[in-house]
N, C-alpha and C positions, 0 to 999 in steps of 0.2 A: 504493500500500500504506500509506504514511504517513498519507494522508487518511483511509483506512478505520479505521486504529488510533485516530486522533484522534477521529473520529466515535463510535467504540465507547466510548472513555473518557468522552466527553461524555455519551453515553447512560447509562452506568453511574452517573456523577455525578448526573445528573438523577433517576434512579431512587432513589438513596440519599437525595437531598434530599426527594423526594416521600414516601418512607417516613418520614423524620424529621418532616416536616410532619404526616403522618397521625397519628403517635404522640403528638405534642406538642399539636397544635391540634384535629385531627379526632377523636383518641381521647378516652377518658374520663380525668378526673383520678381519682387513686386515694388512698383512705384505708386505712391498715393498722391493724387492731385486734387486740389480744392479750389473752387471759384464759386461765384454767386449767380451768374446769369446763364440760364439754360438756352437763351437765344443764340449763344455761341457754340452750342453742342456740335453741330455739323462741322464747323471749322476746326474745333478742338479735336474731334475724332479723326479728321483728315490728317492733322499733324501727328497724332498718335500712331495712325496707320503707317505714315512715312517713317516714324521712329522705329516701329516694330519690323519694318523691312530690313533694317540694319541690326536690330536686336530682337530676333524672333522669340527668344527665351525669356523675355521680360514682360510681365503682365502689368498693365497700367490701369489702375482703378481711379475713376473720376467721381468726386462727390460735389453735387451742387447744393449749397446751403443758402436759403433765402437771406437777402441782405440784412434783415432785421436781426438775424441770429449769427451771421457769419463771423464777425470779429470776436464776439464773446466765445463762440465755440473754438475758433482758431487759437486765441490767446490761452484758453484753458488747456487745450490739447498740447500745445507746444510747451507751455509751462509745466505740464505733467511729464515731459520727457518723450512725448510721442508726436502726434500731429502729422499732417501731410508732408511729403518730401518737397513738393513744388506747389506753389499757390499764388493766387492773385494778390498784388499789393496796390494800394492807392496812396495818393499824396498825403491826406490827413494822418495816416497811421505810419508813414514811412520812417520818420525820425525816431519814433518810439521803438519800432522793431529793429532798426539798424543800430541805434545807440545802446540798446539793452541786450545785444547779442542774440537776437532771436532769428535773424536771417544772415546768411553767409555773404561775405564780400566776394563778388564775382570776378574781381580784377585778376586774381591769380589764375583763374581758369581762362580768362580772356588773353592774358599775356602768353599762355602756352598753347593758344589755339588760333591758328592762322585763318580759320574759317569764320571767325566772328570779328566784326568791326563796329565800334560805336559810331563811326563817322557817317553811316548810312541812315541814321535815325534823325528825326526832328530834334534839334538841340534842346528844346524846352523839356521834352520828356526824359532825355538823358540827364539833364541838370536836376530834374525833379527827383530822380532816383539815385543821385550821386551824393556821397558824403566825403568831403575833403578830396574830391576828384576821383574817387573810386565808385564804380557802379555796383549797386546792390540788387537791382531788379532789371531784367532784360525787357526793353520796350516792346509792347504788343500792339496797342492801338492808342490813338489820341482822340480827343473830342473838343468841341467848342460849342458855344451857345448861339442860336439863331432864332428868328421869329417865324414860327409855323403859322399858317393861316388857312381858313376854310374858304376856298374859292366860291363855293355855292352861296354861302352867306353873303359874301361881297357882291356877287352877281345879283342876287335877289334884292339887295339894297341899292343896286346901281352905283357901286363905289369902285374906285380904282384900287388895284392891289398895292400892298406896301412895297416900297423900293428903298434904295440906298440913301435917298435924301430925307427919309422920315426922321422926325425928332419926337421928344416926349409930347409936344403939343399935338402932333398927329395921332398919337395913341389916344389921347383924351378926346380929341375932336371926332375922329373916325370911330373910336370905341363907343362913344355915346350914341352914334347913329346906328351902330350894329346891335346895341343892347335892346333886348325885347323882354321886359319883365313878364309880360302876359304869357309868353311861351317859354319862360325860364332860360333865355339865351343871354349870355354875357358877352360883351365886346372884347374883353381882354382878361388875362389872368395876371394880377399883380402878386407874385409869389411871396408869401410870408412863411411858408413851411419849407420850401426848397431854396437853399441859399445859392448854389451854383447857377441855377437857371433864373434866379430872381434878383434879390437885393445886392448880391456881390457885384453884379454888372452895373446896377444903378449907382452904387456908391462910387465906383470908378468913373462912370459917365458924368457924375456930378463934380468930378475933379478931385475926389478923395481917394482913399485906399482902405483896405481891410487891416493890413499889417504893414508897418513901414519896411523899407528895403533892408534896413539893418536888423529887423526883427526885434526891435526894442519898444515899439509904440503901437498902441491900438488906434485904428481909424474910426472907431464907432462914436467916440465922444467929440465929434468935430462938426462944424457947420455943414460940411458937404454930406455927411451921413444923415443929418437931420433933414436936409433937402431931399435926399433920396427916399427916406421913409415917410416924409410928409406927402411926397408924390404918390406913394403906394396908398396911404390913408385916404387921400383925395379920391383916387379911383374906386376904392371900396365904398367910401361914403356916397359917391354918386351912383353906385350900383353898376358901374362899368365892369368891375371885377367881383368875383365871388368873395365872401368874407373868409377870414381865417377859419372860423368854425366849419364853414362849408368845404373849404379845402382839406380840412382834417377828415371830415366825414366821407368825402368823395374826391379821389385823386383828380387833379386838374386835367391830366392827360386822358382820363376816362371821360370827363365832361366834354373835352375837345373831340374825342373820337365819336361821341354820341351826338355831335352837332349842337351842343349846348354852349360852346365857347368859340368865338370867331378867330381870336389870336392867342397863341400860346408860346411864350419864350421857353425854349427847351434845348437840351444838348443834342448833338449830332447822332448819338447812339439811338435816339428815338426815331430817326428818319424811316428806317425799314418798317418798324411796327406801325407808325402812323400812316405810312404809304399803303401798307397792307390793309388797313381799315378804310381809308378814305380814297385811295387810288388817285385818279386824275383830279379829284376835288382838292387835293393837298397842294399847297404852295409853301415856299420858304424864302425869306428875305433876311438881310442883315438886321441886327438889333437896332432899333431907332436910337439915335444919340441924344445925349443931354448937352452939357458943355463940350463933351468930347466923345469919341467913339470908344467902345470897350466891350470885349467879349471874353469871358473867363475861359481859359484853355486848361486842359488836364489830360491825363492819360493813365493807362493801366500797364503794370509791368509784372513779369514772372519772377518770383523770389524763390530762394532755396532755404529750407529749414536748416538752421545752424547745426542741428543734431542729427541730420539725416545720416543713415549708415550706407547710403548708396550715392555718394556725392558725384562720382564720375558719371553714373547713369542719369542722375538728376540733371547734370549739366548738359548731357546729350539730349535729353528730353526738352529742356529749356531752349536749346538751340533749334530744335525742330519746330517748336511753337513760335519762336521769335525771329527765325531766319526769313529769307525772302519768300520761300514757299509758304511758311506759316502766316506771314503778313499778307500774302496774296489771297489765301483762302478766306481770311477774315474780311478782306476788302471785297472779294467777290460775293460774300454772303450779304453785303449791304449793311452790316452791323455798325461799323464806324470806320473812321479814317485810319489806314494802316500807319504804324509808327515809322515805317521806312518811307522816306520822302519821295523816292522815285516811283512809288506804287499808288499815289493819290488818284491818278486817272482811272485806275482799276475800280476804285470805290465809286467814283463819279459815274462810271458806266453801269454800275450795278443798279442804280435807280435813275434812269435817264430822264424821267418826268420832272425831277427836282433839280434846282440850281444848287448843287452841293458845293460848288466852288466857294461859296461864301464861308463855309466852315474851314476849308483848306486855307483860304487867305487869312483867316483868323489866327492860324498857327504862327504867322509872321508878324501880325499886327495886334494880336490879342494880349490879354493880361494873364500871367501865370496864376494858377490856383494858389491861394495863400496858405503857407505852411510854416510851422516852426516845430521845435522839438516836442511841444506838448499841445499840438493843434487840437486833438480830440478833447482835451480838457477845457480849453477856452471856447471851443465850439459848443460844448454842452451848456456853458453859461449863456452864450449867445442865443442859442435856440430857445432855452427856457425863458429868458427875459423878453425876447421879441414876441413869442407867443403870448406871454402874459399881457404885453402891451396891446396886441391886436385882439385879445379876448376881453379887453376892457378892464383889466385888473390893475393897470398903471398907465401913465402917459408914455408916449414915445420918448420924450426927453428923459424921463426917469429911467426907462429901460436902457437907452443908449449910454447914459452916464454910468449906470451900474456895470454894463458890459465893459466899457472903457476902463473903469477903475479896476475891476477884477482881472481883466485881460492884461493890463499893464503890470499888475502884481505877478501874474504867471510868467510874463515875458521877463520881468526883472529876476525872478527866481531862476529862470532858464540861464540867464547870463552869469549867475553866481554859482551855478552847479559845477 
């Protein structure tokens, strides 16, 4: 009996060892990828397929996490010693991830790799993801803000479409003519919930800034900021724009796609989705100017987990996603402007009914998305105080003063760290 038990135990042990060998040596190596927008799925899958042609024994798992949960889930998983090997990075979170050792410096990989050059990308997105001259996220696509409009609503009202000569006065004048309270139609969305598509642009157009060039001073407690936010309040008060409460309850882009908004400031990433809903009824123009022209530009990069155990394979995958072929497929999908300068026309041709050149031009003339080491922290303050003001819980002046004071303190602490 004892001999049978020993033999059985030996057999079980052998099976366990065989299973372990099968998963570690006979099985595939795995790379985990994380991002938040499933609209890029076809383009991402195409780049992964190209990667697998060179690395057939590597399995790539892609997880799409909704934006509302993405950063919390990512920070928790990386902080716990795991997390994805490769993932999307954005401007507001870049300094935190790069300075806290959460993502790898890609410069050593670039220096040893003749197939990768930073020179082919738009300089703005390279600068956005560089720290002391070293690149920490490979550029994937860039975006800018333009004015989308519903041609049918303009045609029904007998009005000319927006063009490059438009100013804030045109928004108010034409927006009022397009507003139809009886049918629940607004002329324009004055964003109070979305910063990049809304008030960031207006603050610069008023001659101000969000953060000073040396990253030591807030631009919220300035006369220019007050001018921008009073313009927003005026549009809401006149019924031209939906209120903040309405914008919270129903996303402005949903109202626009359902024909309840005539003009919508929005990033280039929305072009394909909006065109898919409105078709030939969709038009796009440059943002109307205030004292000056301004459109916030931004972009997304591919970062590598500092603790990845597959750094060489992760780098190869990042290259496949961010190289010319990877940028080409994201451009052909119509999703947004490829980060490689020479492929802009590919994106333009993906949606020929729209004048997408306005977004491309903004890469040279636009304003970089505002970032500092603790962007996410002062943006939380900004969002809370602005919403409180537009929900009637304080005045605009009180909100801007609070944001400026708290943001200045954060920026001062950054300088002293």
